[in-house]
N, C-alpha and C positions, 0 to 999 in steps of 0.2 A: 354320600359320606356315611360311614357306619355310626351306630349309636355311640360307641366308645370314642370315635373320632370327633363327634359333636361335643361330647363331654370334655374331651381334651381341648377343643377350640375355646369353649367358654371358660373352662378351668384355667387354661394357660393365660388367657387375657385377664382373668380375675387375679391370678397369681402375680402377674405383672403389676397390677394396681396395688395389691396388698404389700408387695415388696417396697414400693415407694411409700406406702402408708407407714411401714416400719420406719423409714427414714424420717418421715414427718413427725412421728411420735417420739423418735429418739431426740430430734432437735427440740421438740416442745418440752420433753422431760428435762433436758439439760437446761433449758432457759427458764422454765417455770416450776419444775419439781412437782410437789403436791400442795403447793401454796394456794391461797385464796383466788388468785387470778386463774390458775389452772382449773380449780373447781368451778368458777363462774363460767369460763368458756365451755367446759365439758357439759355443764348443766344446760347452758343456752343452746348448744349445738345438738344435744341429745333429742330435743323436742322436734325440730324439723327433720333431723336424721331418722327419727322414729317413723315419721310419715313417709320419708323416702323409702325405707325398707318395707313398710306396709304396702305401698303402691307398687314399687319396682319388683319386689319379690313375693308380694301377696296378692292384692286385689287384681291388678291388671294381668299378671302372669297366670292367674287362676280363674278369672272371670271373663276378661276381655278376649283372651286368645281363643277359647272354644267358640264363643259367639262370632268372632271375626272369621275364624277358620270355617265355621258353618256357612256364613254368608259367602265366603270366597269359593268354597267347594260347591255349594248348591245353587247360588244365584249369580256368580261371576264377580269380576273385579269391580265393575261399576257399582253393584249393590254394596260390596264391601267398603268402597270409598264413601258411599253415602252414609253408611252406618258409622264409619270412623269420623266423618265430619260432624254428625250429630253429637257424638261423645266429646269430641274436641271442643266444640262450641260451648257445650254445657260446662265442661271442666274449666274453661277459660273464665266464664262469668262467676261460677261458684268459688273458684280459688281466689280470684281477684277480690271478691267481697269478703271472704274469710281472712285474707291477708290484712285488709284495711281494719277490720274489726279487732283482729288479734293485736295489731300494733297499738291500737287505742287502749285496749284493756289488758296490755301486757303485765302491768303490776299485779292484777288479779290472778292471771295465769301463773305467774312466778310464785305468788304466795300460796296458791291452792293446789297446783298441779306440778309445776316444774321443780320447785325447791321449797317445799313447805317448811323445812328445817331452818331456812334463813329468816323466816318471819318470827320465829321464836328464839332466835340466837341472842345470847347475852354475852357482852364483852367480858373476857377473862384474860388478863395479861399473862397469867400462868400458862395458858395454852399457846405454844410456839406459833401455831398457824394463825393466831389472832393478833399477833404482835405487829404485823405489817399492815393489815387493813381492819378497820372496825367492822362490826356486823352490818351497820348501816351502809358502809361503803361496798361491802360484798353484795348486799342486796341491790344497790344501785347499779353496779356494773353488770350484774346478772340480767337486770331488766334491759340495760342499754345494749349488751351483746345480743340478747334475744330479739330485740326489735330489728337490729341490723340483719340478722341471719334468717328471720322468719320467711321472707320472700323466697328463700331457697326451697321451701316446701312446695310452692307453686311451680317452680322450675322443674323440680324432681317429679312431681305428679304428672306434668305434661310429658316429660322425658319418658316416664314409664309407659305411657300410652304409645308413643312413637316406637319405643323398644318392643312393645307387644306386637306392633305391626311388623317390624323387622323379624322378630322371632317366628311369627306365623308364616313368613316367607322363607324361613330357615336361614336367615342371615343373622348370625348370633354375635359376630365379632365386635362390631361398632358399639353396641349397647354394653357389652361386657368390658370393653376397654375405656369407655367414657369416664368412669369414676377416677381414672388416673389423673384427669385434669385437676380435680380437687387437690390431690397430693402434690402435683407439680406447683400449683399456685401457692399452697400453704408453705411448701419448702422454700419457694422464692421469697415469700413474705417474711418468714423467719430469718432467712439469710440477710435480707435487706435490713430488717429491724436490728439484727446484731451489728451489722456493718455501720449503721447509723447511730448506734448506742441508745436504742429505744428502751424505755423503762418497761417493767412487766405489764403495767396497765396499758401502755401504748401498744405493746405487742398484742395484747388481747383485742384491742380495737382493730389493729391492722389485720389480724387473723379473721376477725368477724367479717370485715369487708371482703377479705379474700375468699371466704366461703360463698358469699353472694356472687362475686365475679365468676367463680368456678361453676356455680350452678347455671349461670347464663351460658357459659362456654360449653358445658355438657349438653345442654338442650340444643344448641346450635349444631353440635357435632352429629347427634343422631338424626336431626332434621335433614342435614345434608346427606347423610347415608340413606335416609328414606327416599329423598329425591333421586339419588343415584340409582336406587332400586326401581325407579319408575313409578313411584306411588306418591300421592300428595293429598293433603286435606286442606280445607278452607275454613274460614270463620263466617258463621251466619247466626241469625237469631235463634237462641235455643228453643227447642220444642219438646213437649212431653210425648214421646213415641213409645211404641211397644218395645223396640230394641233397647232404648234407654231404661225403661222400667225393668226389663229382664236383667240388664247389667247391674242395676242397683240392688236387685234381689240377690244376685250372686256375689257382688263385689264387697258388700258390707261384711258378711261372714268370712269371705275369702281373705280380706285384709286382716281380720282378727287372727285367722288360722295361720296364714302364711307368715305373719310377722310376730309370732309368739315369742321367738327369741328376743327380738327387740323390745317387745312389750315387757317381758320379764326384766330385761336390763334397765329399761326406763323406770319401772316400779322400784327396782333395787336402788337406782341412783337417787330417786326422790326420797326414799327412806334414809339413804346414806347421807343426805344433806344435813341430817341432825348431828353428824360428827365431822368436824373439820378434817379435810384430807381424804376422807373415805371415798368421795366421789371420784377423785383422781386415781386412787389406788385401783378401783374397779375398772376405770377406763383404760389404764395402762395394762392391766391384766387381760383385758378384753382383746387387745390388738394381736398378741401371738395366738390366742385362741381362735380369732376370726380368720387366720390364714388358712388352716385346713378346712374350716367351716365354709369359707368363701370358695375355695378351690373346688370342693366336692359338692357341698350343699347347694350353692347357687347354680353350679353347672347342671346338677341333676334337676333342680327345680325348673330351670329355664328350658332344658332340652326335653325332659320326660313328658311334660304336659302336652305340648303339641304333637309329639309322637304318639302318645296314648290316645289323645282325642281323635287323631286321624284314623288310627286302627279301629277304634270303637265305632266311629261314624261309618266306616266301610264294612263293619260287621266281622272284622278279623279278630275274633275273641281269643283264639289260641296265641296269636301274635302279641296281643295285649298282655296276656299272662306271662309270656316269655320276657317281654320288655320289662315288666314289673320285677320279676325275679332277678334278671341280670342287673338291673339298676340297684336293687338291694344288695346283691353280691358285690358290686363295684363299690358301693358306699361303705360296706363293712371292711372290705379289703384295704381301703385307704384310711378310714377314720379310726379303727380300733388300734392299730399300731401308733398312730399320731396321739391318741388319747393316753396310751400307756407311756409314751416318751415324755409328753408334757407333764404327766403326773409324777414321773420318776425324777426328772432333772429340771424342774422349773427354776431353781436358784441360778445355775450357770447361764441359762437362757436370758433371764431378766437382767442379770449382772452385765452380760455382754451388750445387751440392747440399750439399757438405760443408765447404768451406774456411772455418771459423770456430772460435773457441774453441780446443780442443786439437788441432784438425785443421789442420796448417799446409801451406805450399806444397810442401814436399818430399813430404809424404804424398799430396797431390793427384797429383803426377806418378807415384808408385808405384802408386796405385790406378788411374789412367787407363791406364797401360801394361797392366795386367791386363785391364781392361775391353775394350781394343782387341783383345786376343787372344781373349777370350770371345766377342766380337761375331762373329768369323769362324766360330764354330760355331753361331750362333743358328739359321740355316736348317736345319741338320742335326738339331737337337733337336726342332724343330717337325715336320720330315719324319718323324721316328720316331713322333710322335703320329698322323701320317696313315697310315703304313704298318702299324703294329701292329694296328689294328682289322681289317685284312684277314685276319689270322690268328685273332684272338680271336673274331670273329663266326662263324668256322667251327669254333670250339673246338679250334684247333690251337695248342698252347703249346710243343711240343717244338722246332720250328724257331726261333722267335724267342728262346727261352731259350738255345739254343746260340749264336745270333748275339750276344745280349747278354752272355753269359759270355765270349765271345772279345773283345768290346769292353771289358768291365770289366778283363780281364787285361791287355789292351793299355794301358789307362789307368794301371793300377798300375805296369806296367813303365816306361812313358814318364815318369810322374810321378817315380818314384825316380831315373831316369836324368837327367832334366832339372832336378830341384829343386836338385841340388848344383852345377849349372852356371848356371842362370838364376833360382834361388830361386823366389819365388811366380809369376813369369812362366812358368817352366817347367811348373808345375802347370796354369796356364791353357791353355798350348799343348797339353799332354797331353790335357786335357779336350776341347778342340776337335777334335783329331785322332781321338780315340776316338769322338766323336759322329758324325763323318763316316763312319768305318768302320762303325759300327752302322747308320746310315741306308742306306748303299750295300748292305750285305749283306741287310738286310730287303727292300729293293726287288728285289734280284736274285733272292731266294727266291720272292717273289710272281710276278715275271715268268716265271721258269723253270717254275713250276707252272701257268702260264696263269691265275692268279688276278687279274692286273692287265694290262689291255691299254691302253696309252697311245694316246689319240686324237690326230688331227692338230692340233686346236685347242689342246691342252695343250702340244704341242711348240712351236708357233708362239708362243703367249703367254708361255711360260717363257723362251724366248730373248729376246723383246722386253722382258720384265721385267728381265732381267739387264742388257741394254744400257741401258735407261732408268735403272736404278739406278747404273750406272757413270758415265753422263753427269751424273747428279745429284751424285755424289761429286766429280766434277771441279769443278762449280760451288761445292760446299761448301769445297773446298780454296782456291779463289780468294777466296771471301768471308771465310774465316777469316783469311787474310793481311791483307785489307783492314780487318778489325775487330780486329786483334791488340791494339790499345791498349785496347779495351773488354772483352776476354776474358782477357788475360794476367795474371800475378801483379801484385798491387797495384791492380787495377781495382776500382771500387766495385760493390756488389751491384746497384744500379739499372742501371748500364751493362751488367753481365753479363746481367741479365734481358732488357734490350732487344736485346742482341746475339744471345742464344740464340733469342729470339722471331723475330728477323729471319732467322737461319740456318734455323730450322725451317720458318717460313712460306715462305721462298724455295725450300727443298728440296722441300717438299710441292707447291708450285705447279709447279715444274719437272718433278717426277716424274709427277704426275697428268696434266699437259699432254702429256708425252711418251707416257705409256701410252695416253691417249685418242687421240692423233694417230697412233700407230703401230699401234693395235689390240691392245696388250698386255692391255687390258681389253675385255670384251664391250661394245661401244658400244651395241648394241641394248638390252641389259639396263639399262645406265645411263640411257639416254633413257626407257625404259619406267618405271623407278623414279622418275625426275624428274617425268614426267607424272603418275604416280600420286600423288606427294607434292603437286603443285600442285592436283590434283583434290580431295584431302582438305582442303587449305587453303581452296579455294573453297567446299567444302561447309560 
């Protein structure tokens, strides 16, 4: 399978999951709005979800895969199985201990890390979002939800390891589609809660248990896929080995680097806990933003690292350079127009997705403003996924760790400074600026060390992609004004759907036509793929 084909496999599976994620968020927004229960659930879920992203898209895809691939290539499958068993046994013991301690000391975690704003909250009846639940009640349900969902962290960390094994064997689909289970379970829970007339607090508890059940289901799914692939691991007494030591040296920095997006979002939500409703506004804006980020960023992060690692281990340096440049080209081709579109038309998108039930027009505008600022950072966070494997495949974690640390500190400083001026919009802007700083420093490090040589085709196509995207954005601005009656407040859902479809279809047609006409996309490759597709149909 070609590199583009592998990107499409993972991206398609991720798209499938994110679409149902939209359905989940739509139902949750209608049921809970941006009230205290929604804030409590989002705060409680963000902590284990942070570690899921750190492990699944950071540490294990960045540290485990090169070591496992080396054992597989150099020493055979038996040695690779022994190495995987060492890691699995250690993970099992460490995560079990961590889960027990976290559940005991959850009030301390909530007060100091997850939601420090709740511990300083003062009841004020004049604040609408504090009329339904007191500060003490918000604090209590955040602790309760966090305790229920925390074991999800252990499930996702072990899932990440099994997914790493599947990816090393170039079996990407099962791990990419597994997150869909979470969306299916939560959609079912919300539907059952509505049907049974559950209160908001009861819905919060049901959804928390649903997260835990989904975590177990996801782990079972990838474990079965690993067994089908003919590979398995066992549980034995953990031992301090050379392989484990090397993994820890690589995994700590890799987790920090690979999960910078989630770290920034987690920091933002912790600061946002000082303002009622701000946490939920950030969460709802994050969902549309995560769709293109997941499709492209996750696909590139999952596929590029094993491909790059294998090329470097085999000494095929020219192939490695080509892989890096084409991956960057692919990332820009898809993310720049997505960023422009989300920045230009966030209000109609948010209105169509969320505005119903407890989610009103004023909330739509607040969420859309945050989405527009997040969109400006979309290409940066995908570029981080492109640049990071250049370090990880060479087992260099020191440089990107320093870069990511600088970016995280910048994000914290900017979030604190801007939150008290621009509220949740300040946090979104800080996240975007920190993302671009991270991407720029990562690329500068690779280029300075001679690990990335940009070819002429990349420079030409990148410039044309930006130009085509800006022209497409101009068309969207014009069309949005023409369709204002169908997309504005008070418009019906059928009209909104038709208007969004018209906007998206026109934008895609304009963008792809411009790219094909100007050469922003490789015309030869497109024509070759089209001929191959016609040939398969004819056969």
